[in-house]
C-alpha positions in Angstrom: -4.3 16.8 -14.5 -8.0 16.1 -14.9 -10.3 15.9 -11.8 -10.7 12.1 -12.5 -6.9 11.9 -12.7 -6.6 13.4 -9.3 -9.2 10.9 -7.8 -7.3 8.0 -9.4 -4.1 9.2 -7.9 -5.8 9.5 -4.6 -7.3 6.0 -4.8 -4.1 4.4 -5.8 -2.2 6.1 -2.9 -4.8 5.0 -0.3 -5.1 1.5 -1.8 -1.4 1.2 -2.0 -1.3 1.8 1.7 -3.5 -1.0 2.6 -1.7 -4.0 4.3 -3.7 -7.2 5.1 -7.0 -5.2 4.9 -5.9 -2.7 7.5 -4.7 0.8 6.7 -1.0 1.3 7.1 0.4 4.6 8.1 -0.7 6.8 5.2 1.1 10.1 4.8 -1.0 13.3 4.2 -2.1 13.9 0.8 0.3 16.2 -1.3 -0.8 19.8 -1.1 -1.4 20.2 -4.9 -3.7 17.3 -5.1 -5.6 18.4 -1.9 -6.0 21.8 -3.4 -7.3 20.5 -6.8 -9.9 18.5 -4.7 -10.8 21.5 -2.8 -11.3 23.4 -6.0 -13.5 20.6 -7.3 -15.5 20.7 -4.0 -16.0 24.5 -4.4 -13.9 25.3 -1.4 -11.0 27.0 -3.1 -10.7 29.0 -6.5 -8.5 27.8 -9.2 -6.1 30.7 -8.7 -5.6 29.6 -5.0 -3.8 26.4 -6.1 -0.1 26.9 -5.2 1.2 23.4 -4.6 2.0 24.7 -0.9 0.0 23.9 2.1 -0.7 27.6 2.9 -3.0 29.3 5.4 -5.8 29.5 2.7 -5.6 25.8 2.1 -5.5 24.8 5.9 -8.5 27.0 6.5 -10.4 25.4 3.6 -9.5 22.0 4.9 -10.6 22.7 8.4 -13.9 24.2 7.2 -14.5 21.1 5.1 -13.6 18.7 7.9 -16.0 20.5 10.4 -18.9 20.5 7.8 -18.2 16.7 7.0 -18.3 15.7 10.7 -14.5 14.8 10.7 -11.8 15.9 13.2 -11.0 19.4 12.2 -7.1 19.2 12.4 -6.3 20.6 8.9 -4.6 17.4 7.9 -5.8 15.6 4.6 -5.2 12.1 5.7 -7.2 9.0 4.4 -10.6 9.9 5.9 -10.5 13.5 4.8 -9.2 12.6 1.4 -11.9 10.1 0.9 -14.7 12.5 2.0 -13.0 15.4 0.0 -12.9 13.1 -3.1 -16.7 12.3 -2.7 -17.7 15.9 -2.2 -15.7 16.9 -5.3 -17.3 14.1 -7.5 -20.7 15.1 -6.2 -20.2 18.7 -7.1 -18.8 17.8 -10.5 -21.9 15.8 -11.1 -24.1 18.7 -10.1 -22.2 21.1 -12.4 -22.8 18.6 -15.2 -26.6 18.7 -14.6 -26.5 22.5 -14.4 -27.4 22.4 -10.7 -24.3 24.1 -9.4 -21.8 26.8 -10.5 
C-alpha cells in the first residue's frame, strides 16, 4: 500500500474511535502499518518491515517517541501514530524536494 494509503488508514482508524468529541479507547496501530510509517519517517529500512512488533520495531518506536517528546513506552497509540504520521509526511516532502535521502 502507498504511504498516503497508510496515512488514510491511520486517520480513519483514529477518527472512527472518536465518540462525542472525546477519544474512545483506541487499540495500538497494527505492526505493519506502524513499520511502514517508521520507514517513511526514516527510522526503519524497508527490509525491516515484518508485520510483527519485534525488538527492532519497538526500539525504533521508543527512539521516535523520545525524540518527539512523547512518553517512550513503545506503544503506537493515537498520539504516537499522529506524530509519526506527521514525521513521515514531512520526510516524504523533503525527499520530493531532494533535501533528504
